[in-house]
C-alpha positions as CSV (number, residue, x, y, z in Angstrom):
1,L,4.5,99.7,-39.6
2,E,3.6,97.5,-36.8
3,S,6.7,98.0,-34.7
4,I,10.3,99.3,-34.8
5,R,12.6,96.8,-33.1
6,V,15.5,98.4,-31.1
7,Y,18.4,96.4,-29.9
8,P,19.8,98.6,-27.1
9,G,23.5,99.1,-26.4
10,R,24.4,102.4,-28.0
11,D,23.0,105.4,-29.8
12,A,22.0,104.9,-33.4
13,S,20.3,106.8,-36.3
14,F,18.8,105.7,-39.6
15,T,16.5,107.1,-42.3
16,L,13.2,105.4,-43.0
17,Y,12.1,106.1,-46.6
18,D,8.8,105.3,-48.4
19,D,7.6,105.8,-51.9
20,D,4.8,104.4,-54.1
21,G,7.0,101.4,-55.0
22,V,5.9,101.6,-58.7
23,T,7.0,104.7,-60.4
24,N,10.2,106.7,-60.6
25,A,8.6,109.7,-58.8
26,Y,11.2,109.4,-56.1
27,R,13.7,111.0,-58.5
28,N,11.7,114.2,-58.4
29,G,11.2,114.3,-54.7
30,G,8.2,111.9,-54.5
31,G,8.0,109.8,-51.3
32,T,8.6,110.7,-47.7
33,S,11.3,110.0,-45.2
34,A,12.1,110.5,-41.5
35,T,15.4,110.2,-39.7
36,L,15.0,108.1,-36.5
37,H,17.4,108.4,-33.6
38,W,17.7,106.0,-30.6
39,D,19.2,107.6,-27.5
40,D,20.4,104.6,-25.5
41,A,20.9,106.6,-22.2
42,T,17.2,107.7,-22.1
43,K,15.9,104.6,-24.0
44,R,14.0,106.9,-26.3
45,L,13.4,106.9,-30.1
46,T,12.7,110.2,-31.8
47,A,11.9,111.1,-35.4
48,S,12.9,114.2,-37.3
49,G,9.6,114.4,-39.1
50,R,6.5,112.3,-39.5
51,L,7.0,108.7,-40.4
52,P,6.0,107.8,-43.9
53,T,3.0,105.9,-42.5
54,G,2.0,108.9,-40.4
55,Q,2.4,106.9,-37.2
56,D,4.2,108.2,-34.0
57,A,7.6,106.6,-33.8
58,A,7.6,106.4,-30.0
59,K,4.5,104.3,-29.9
60,L,6.0,101.8,-32.3
61,V,9.2,101.0,-30.3
62,Q,9.7,97.5,-29.2
63,V,13.0,97.2,-27.2
64,V,14.6,93.8,-27.6
65,Q,16.6,92.7,-24.7
66,P,19.7,90.5,-25.5
67,D,19.6,86.9,-24.2
68,A,21.2,86.6,-20.8
69,R,23.8,83.8,-21.0
C-alpha cells in the first residue's frame, strides 16, 4: 500500500483483506486481514492487527479535505 485515503467527517471502520490472489487457500484461513478504524474526533487511524503488507496504518494515512465551496 502507498496510502490510505481518509475523507473526514465521521467515525468509520472497515476490514482490509489480502490473499495470494491465485488459489482458494482463503477458504482454509489463508490470507491476512486487519480492521481499520478512523476516529474523526482525534483524526487518528488505528488497526486491529498488522496490515497484510506489514506496514504501519498510521504512517499511510492521507487525510483528504473536502473542497471548500
